[in-house]
C-alpha positions as CSV (number, residue, x, y, z in Angstrom):
1,M,-7.8,12.0,42.6
2,K,-4.4,10.5,41.9
3,D,-1.7,10.9,39.3
4,L,-1.5,7.9,37.1
5,G,1.5,9.3,35.2
6,E,1.8,10.0,31.5
7,L,-0.9,8.7,29.2
8,K,0.1,5.4,27.6
9,Y,-3.0,3.5,26.7
10,F,-6.6,4.8,26.6
11,L,-9.7,3.3,24.9
12,S,-7.6,1.0,22.7
13,I,-5.3,3.9,21.6
14,E,-1.6,3.7,22.4
15,V,0.2,7.0,23.1
16,V,4.0,6.6,22.7
17,R,6.4,9.4,23.5
18,T,9.8,9.3,21.8
19,P,12.7,11.8,21.4
20,Q,11.3,12.6,17.9
21,G,7.7,13.2,18.9
22,I,4.4,11.6,19.9
23,W,2.7,8.6,18.3
24,M,-0.9,7.6,18.4
25,L,-1.4,3.9,17.4
26,Q,-4.1,1.2,17.6
27,R,-2.0,-1.9,17.0
28,Q,-3.4,-4.1,19.7
29,Y,-6.9,-3.1,18.7
30,V,-6.3,-4.2,15.1
31,L,-4.7,-7.5,16.3
32,D,-7.8,-8.2,18.4
33,M,-10.1,-7.3,15.5
34,L,-8.3,-9.6,13.1
35,K,-8.5,-12.4,15.6
36,K,-12.2,-11.8,16.3
37,Y,-13.1,-12.0,12.6
38,G,-10.9,-14.9,11.7
39,M,-8.5,-12.8,9.6
40,T,-5.3,-13.3,11.5
41,A,-3.7,-15.4,8.7
42,C,-5.0,-13.2,5.9
43,K,-2.7,-11.9,3.2
44,P,-1.9,-8.2,3.7
45,I,-2.7,-5.8,0.8
46,A,-1.4,-2.4,-0.1
47,T,-4.8,-0.5,-0.6
48,P,-8.0,-0.7,1.4
49,M,-10.2,-0.8,-1.7
50,E,-9.7,-1.3,-5.4
51,Q,-8.9,2.0,-7.2
52,N,-12.1,3.8,-8.3
53,A,-14.2,0.9,-7.0
54,K,-17.9,1.5,-7.2
55,L,-20.0,-0.5,-4.8
56,R,-23.8,-0.6,-5.4
57,A,-26.7,-1.2,-3.0
58,D,-28.4,-3.6,-5.5
59,D,-25.4,-5.6,-6.7
60,G,-24.8,-9.2,-5.5
61,E,-26.4,-11.7,-3.2
62,I,-28.0,-10.5,0.0
63,L,-26.3,-11.9,3.1
64,E,-28.5,-14.2,5.1
65,D,-27.0,-13.0,8.4
66,P,-25.8,-9.4,8.2
67,T,-24.4,-9.4,11.8
68,M,-20.8,-10.2,10.8
69,Y,-20.7,-7.4,8.3
70,R,-22.1,-4.9,10.7
71,K,-19.7,-5.8,13.4
72,I,-16.7,-5.6,11.0
73,V,-17.7,-2.1,9.8
74,G,-18.4,-0.9,13.3
75,S,-14.9,-2.0,14.4
76,L,-13.3,-0.4,11.4
77,I,-15.1,2.9,12.1
78,Y,-13.3,3.1,15.5
79,A,-10.0,2.2,13.8
80,T,-10.2,5.3,11.7
81,L,-9.4,7.3,14.9
82,T,-5.7,6.8,14.0
83,W,-6.1,5.6,10.4
84,P,-7.6,8.6,8.5
85,D,-6.5,6.9,5.2
86,M,-9.3,4.3,5.7
87,S,-12.0,6.9,6.4
88,H,-13.4,7.1,2.8
89,D,-13.5,3.3,2.3
90,V,-15.1,2.6,5.7
91,G,-17.6,5.4,5.0
92,V,-18.6,3.7,1.8
93,L,-19.1,0.4,3.6
94,S,-21.2,2.0,6.3
95,Q,-23.8,3.0,3.6
96,F,-24.8,-0.7,3.2
97,M,-25.4,-1.6,6.9
98,Q,-29.2,-2.1,6.4
99,V,-29.1,-4.6,3.6
100,P,-25.4,-5.8,3.1
101,R,-24.6,-8.1,0.2
102,K,-21.7,-10.4,-0.6
103,P,-19.6,-7.8,-2.5
104,H,-19.9,-5.5,0.5
105,L,-18.6,-8.2,2.9
106,D,-15.7,-9.0,0.5
107,A,-14.8,-5.3,0.4
108,A,-14.9,-5.1,4.2
109,R,-12.5,-8.1,4.5
110,R,-10.2,-6.3,2.1
111,V,-10.0,-3.3,4.4
112,L,-9.1,-5.8,7.2
113,R,-6.3,-7.0,5.0
114,Y,-5.1,-3.5,4.6
115,A,-5.3,-2.9,8.3
116,K,-3.0,-5.9,8.8
117,S,-0.5,-4.5,6.3
118,T,-0.4,-1.1,8.1
119,L,-0.5,-2.6,11.6
120,N,2.4,-0.4,12.9
121,F,1.2,2.7,11.2
122,G,-0.2,5.6,13.3
123,L,-0.4,9.4,13.6
124,F,2.9,11.0,14.3
125,Y,3.3,14.5,15.8
126,A,6.9,15.6,15.6
127,Y,8.7,17.9,18.1
128,G,10.1,21.2,16.9
129,V,7.7,21.6,14.0
130,D,5.9,24.9,13.5
131,V,2.4,24.4,14.8
132,E,0.7,26.0,11.8
133,V,-2.9,25.0,10.9
134,F,-3.6,24.3,7.2
135,G,-5.9,22.0,5.4
136,Y,-7.2,20.5,2.1
137,C,-10.7,20.2,0.8
138,D,-12.0,18.2,-2.1
139,A,-15.2,16.7,-3.6
140,D,-15.8,13.8,-5.9
141,W,-18.5,15.1,-8.1
142,A,-21.4,12.5,-8.7
143,G,-19.0,9.8,-7.5
144,S,-21.7,7.5,-6.2
145,S,-22.8,5.2,-9.0
146,Y,-26.3,4.5,-7.8
147,D,-27.5,7.9,-6.5
148,R,-25.0,10.3,-8.2
149,R,-24.3,12.2,-5.0
150,S,-20.9,13.7,-4.4
151,T,-18.6,12.9,-1.6
152,S,-16.9,15.8,0.3
153,G,-13.7,15.4,2.2
154,Y,-11.3,17.6,4.1
155,V,-8.3,17.2,6.4
156,F,-6.5,19.7,8.7
157,N,-2.9,19.4,9.9
158,F,-1.6,21.0,13.1
159,G,2.1,20.8,12.8
160,S,3.3,17.5,11.3
161,G,0.1,15.4,11.7
162,A,-3.6,15.5,11.0
163,V,-5.9,16.5,13.8
164,S,-9.3,16.7,12.0
165,W,-10.7,15.0,8.9
166,S,-14.0,14.0,7.3
167,S,-15.3,12.0,4.4
168,K,-19.0,12.5,4.0
169,K,-21.6,12.0,1.2
170,Q,-23.4,15.2,0.3
171,P,-27.2,15.3,1.2
172,T,-28.4,16.3,-2.3
173,V,-27.2,15.8,-5.9
174,A,-24.9,18.6,-7.0
175,L,-25.7,19.9,-10.5
176,S,-22.1,20.9,-11.3
177,I,-18.6,20.2,-10.1
178,T,-18.3,23.8,-8.9
179,K,-21.3,23.3,-6.6
180,A,-19.9,20.0,-5.3
181,E,-16.5,21.6,-4.6
182,Y,-18.0,24.7,-3.1
183,R,-20.1,22.5,-0.7
184,G,-16.9,20.7,0.3
185,A,-15.2,24.1,1.0
186,A,-18.2,25.2,3.1
187,M,-17.8,22.1,5.3
188,A,-14.1,22.8,5.7
189,A,-14.8,26.5,6.5
190,C,-17.1,25.4,9.4
191,E,-14.4,23.1,10.7
192,I,-11.8,25.9,10.5
193,A,-14.1,28.1,12.7
194,W,-14.4,25.3,15.2
195,L,-10.6,24.6,15.2
196,R,-9.8,28.3,15.7
197,K,-12.1,28.4,18.7
198,L,-10.8,25.2,20.2
199,L,-7.2,26.2,19.9
200,Q,-8.0,29.6,21.4
201,D,-9.5,27.8,24.4
202,L,-6.3,25.7,24.7
203,G,-4.2,28.9,24.8
204,H,-3.0,28.8,21.2
205,D,-4.4,31.7,19.1
206,V,-4.3,31.2,15.4
207,S,-3.0,34.4,13.9
208,G,-3.8,35.2,10.3
209,A,-5.8,33.3,7.8
210,V,-5.9,29.5,7.7
211,T,-4.6,28.2,4.4
212,L,-7.2,25.9,2.7
213,Y,-6.0,24.1,-0.4
214,C,-8.5,23.4,-3.1
215,D,-8.0,22.0,-6.6
216,N,-11.0,23.7,-8.3
217,M,-10.4,27.3,-9.6
218,S,-14.1,28.0,-10.1
219,S,-14.8,27.5,-6.4
220,I,-11.8,29.7,-5.4
221,Q,-13.0,32.5,-7.7
222,L,-16.6,32.2,-6.5
223,A,-15.4,32.5,-2.9
224,N,-13.4,35.5,-3.6
225,N,-15.8,37.3,-5.9
226,P,-19.3,35.8,-6.0
227,V,-20.5,37.1,-9.3
228,F,-23.8,35.5,-10.2
229,H,-24.8,34.3,-13.6
230,T,-26.7,31.4,-15.1
231,R,-24.0,28.9,-14.2
232,T,-23.7,29.8,-10.5
233,K,-27.2,31.0,-9.5
234,H,-28.2,27.5,-8.4
235,I,-25.6,27.6,-5.5
236,E,-27.6,28.2,-2.3
237,V,-27.1,31.4,-0.4
238,H,-26.0,29.8,2.9
239,Y,-22.9,28.4,1.1
240,H,-21.6,32.0,0.9
241,Y,-20.5,31.5,4.5
242,V,-17.2,30.6,2.7
243,H,-17.1,34.0,1.1
244,E,-17.7,35.8,4.4
245,K,-14.8,33.9,6.0
246,V,-12.5,34.9,3.1
247,L,-13.5,38.5,3.5
248,A,-13.0,38.3,7.3
249,G,-9.5,37.1,6.7
250,D,-10.1,33.7,8.5
251,I,-9.5,31.6,5.4
252,N,-7.1,31.9,2.5
253,L,-8.3,29.6,-0.4
254,V,-5.2,28.5,-2.4
255,Y,-5.1,26.4,-5.5
256,V,-3.3,23.1,-5.4
257,S,-3.0,20.6,-8.3
258,T,-5.0,17.4,-8.2
259,Q,-1.8,15.5,-8.0
260,E,-1.1,17.2,-4.6
261,Q,-4.6,17.3,-3.3
262,V,-4.3,15.3,0.0
263,A,-8.1,15.4,0.5
264,D,-8.5,13.1,-2.5
265,I,-7.9,10.3,-0.1
266,F,-11.3,11.1,1.6
267,T,-13.3,11.3,-1.6
268,K,-12.3,8.2,-3.7
269,S,-10.3,5.0,-3.7
270,L,-6.7,5.6,-4.8
271,G,-3.8,3.6,-6.2
272,V,-0.8,2.6,-4.2
273,E,1.4,5.6,-5.1
274,K,-1.1,8.3,-4.3
275,L,-2.3,6.5,-1.2
276,Q,1.2,6.3,0.3
277,S,2.0,9.9,-0.6
278,F,-1.1,11.4,0.8
279,R,-1.0,9.1,3.9
280,S,2.5,10.4,4.6
281,A,1.4,14.0,4.2
282,M,-1.2,13.6,6.9
283,G,1.5,12.3,9.4
284,V,0.5,8.6,9.2
285,Q,3.8,6.8,9.4
286,D,5.3,3.4,10.1
287,F,6.2,3.4,13.8
288,G,8.4,0.3,13.5
289,L,10.3,1.6,10.5
290,S,10.9,5.1,11.9
291,L,12.1,3.9,15.3
292,R,13.7,0.6,14.6
293,G,16.8,0.3,16.6
294,S,16.0,3.2,18.9
295,V,12.9,1.9,20.7
296,D,11.8,-1.5,21.8
297,I,8.5,-1.6,19.9
298,S,7.1,-4.6,21.8
299,S,7.4,-2.7,25.1
300,S,4.8,-0.2,24.1
301,V,2.1,-2.7,23.2
302,Y,-0.5,-3.2,25.9
303,D,-2.9,-6.0,26.4
304,S,-6.4,-4.6,25.6
305,S,-7.9,-6.6,28.5
306,G,-5.7,-4.7,30.9
């Protein structure tokens, strides 16, 4: 074994240490990706997908050769390691891998244009910030236009930046918005249990309940007091895992308004203002803008072939 020094570049992820904190970036990876798919000269765009866009599996002309589409989506999936703001849109595109159509390819190219506009963006973990764990969970009820399944999303911050996030379509159709939101909370509760165990193994015990922000009062009331009646009896028993965690003091479900629901970015396509606000709340910042004048940005970019 030998000491190679501090981590700087690993599996296409740049790790940059500054006096303010630690950055995780994928600039060279995105540059290589744009070059590979002939998008180097593309026009940057402010959002990865049109607001409230609804792609369908049966809409548009089927691509004669789906190879290009599959390669683009595969590359974008890896890019979400430091770009959580693209997770929902890339997740939507990945649903059409089997039979992609022209609108799907156009949407994938739009995400590449967004990646170019956020080339210098990455996750930032600031020094001197309280390392408190907190998260947001949300669900877009019946958001899919062709199978009416809901999309669950959550994100957890550790200090100033996100450390865990998910955007996933639910396996069955939710019969109510409460059921969709409660399923999303159950997914987040499982992640909280895993994060607590992981942090404990790393020598950082999480004392007290982890705050989980939710924008659905019915779900919060059901988790705290699961009173059954005709409107809630269809919620499966195993989702009362959330209630058990609330009783055990591991989770504290707190209401947050939809305007401040960061997990919205994982359940639907947003406009520019909300996208930028929620992106910043997850610790995704512009490396060049934040450190301009104090760090030579070009010195931290490594050739991916090396």
